[in-house]
NUMI-577603 format. One record per residue (C-alpha): residue number from 1; x, y, z. Coordinates in steps of 0.05 Angstrom, whole numbers. Layout:
BEGIN
ATOM   num       px       py       pz
ATOM   NUM        X        Y        Z
...
This chain:
BEGIN
ATOM   num       px       py       pz
ATOM     1     2150     1470     2219
ATOM     2     2115     1536     2202
ATOM     3     2142     1596     2164
ATOM     4     2119     1661     2131
ATOM     5     2136     1672     2058
ATOM     6     2149     1739     2024
ATOM     7     2075     1747     2006
ATOM     8     2058     1742     2081
ATOM     9     2024     1674     2077
ATOM    10     2034     1620     2130
ATOM    11     2061     1553     2106
ATOM    12     2071     1486     2141
ATOM    13     2123     1434     2126
ATOM    14     2114     1367     2159
ATOM    15     2140     1296     2158
ATOM    16     2087     1248     2187
ATOM    17     2115     1193     2230
ATOM    18     2067     1145     2196
ATOM    19     2100     1156     2128
ATOM    20     2136     1094     2102
ATOM    21     2189     1137     2068
ATOM    22     2224     1199     2092
ATOM    23     2181     1249     2055
ATOM    24     2162     1321     2072
ATOM    25     2094     1351     2056
ATOM    26     2072     1423     2047
ATOM    27     2008     1461     2065
ATOM    28     1996     1534     2048
ATOM    29     1954     1551     2109
ATOM    30     1930     1623     2101
ATOM    31     1908     1612     2029
ATOM    32     1876     1546     2050
ATOM    33     1832     1576     2105
ATOM    34     1771     1615     2081
ATOM    35     1782     1688     2096
ATOM    36     1847     1680     2135
ATOM    37     1885     1746     2129
ATOM    38     1959     1748     2116
ATOM    39     2011     1758     2171
ATOM    40     2025     1829     2194
ATOM    41     2096     1831     2166
ATOM    42     2148     1784     2136
ATOM    43     2182     1779     2204
ATOM    44     2116     1760     2236
ATOM    45     2121     1713     2294
ATOM    46     2085     1646     2291
ATOM    47     2070     1602     2350
ATOM    48     2040     1533     2353
ATOM    49     2018     1481     2403
ATOM    50     1980     1415     2407
ATOM    51     1914     1411     2445
ATOM    52     1890     1353     2488
ATOM    53     1862     1319     2424
ATOM    54     1931     1321     2390
ATOM    55     1908     1376     2342
ATOM    56     1961     1426     2324
ATOM    57     1943     1499     2325
ATOM    58     1984     1557     2296
ATOM    59     1975     1629     2319
ATOM    60     1998     1694     2287
ATOM    61     1983     1768     2287
ATOM    62     1949     1787     2222
ATOM    63     1954     1852     2183
ATOM    64     1890     1875     2217
ATOM    65     1924     1869     2286
ATOM    66     1880     1810     2306
ATOM    67     1906     1745     2333
ATOM    68     1891     1689     2283
ATOM    69     1887     1615     2298
ATOM    70     1891     1561     2244
ATOM    71     1881     1487     2256
ATOM    72     1855     1424     2221
ATOM    73     1789     1395     2244
ATOM    74     1758     1334     2211
ATOM    75     1806     1342     2153
ATOM    76     1787     1416     2141
ATOM    77     1830     1476     2155
ATOM    78     1794     1522     2203
ATOM    79     1809     1595     2217
ATOM    80     1789     1628     2282
ATOM    81     1794     1703     2287
ATOM    82     1807     1731     2356
ATOM    83     1804     1803     2378
ATOM    84     1874     1822     2400
ATOM    85     1853     1859     2462
ATOM    86     1812     1800     2486
ATOM    87     1857     1741     2466
ATOM    88     1929     1767     2467
ATOM    89     1943     1720     2525
ATOM    90     1926     1661     2480
ATOM    91     1984     1679     2434
ATOM    92     2032     1686     2493
ATOM    93     2009     1620     2522
ATOM    94     2018     1585     2454
ATOM    95     2088     1615     2449
ATOM    96     2105     1590     2518
ATOM    97     2079     1521     2503
ATOM    98     2117     1516     2437
ATOM    99     2182     1535     2473
ATOM   100     2169     1481     2525
ATOM   101     2166     1425     2473
């Protein structure tokens, strides 16, 4: 589950199926990714999807009006900045995919 806090940072709460006990974990994503800007506003929309390698990606519109993508790769949080005009369809697709789950 992803959410935006009052300081406009993206957070993740998750409960891995491999955990032996019912325990939730927390990641502060925007502060964990080098240079990841905060969300545009506190009501900012987040979207996520899994790729073909079972890696979860989260997308949001940042305060600079760019589409941002955050994901974990080899245990590291990665930020990918996308120009809104060029990659706005990626956000719409991710939103569509997350609704289809």
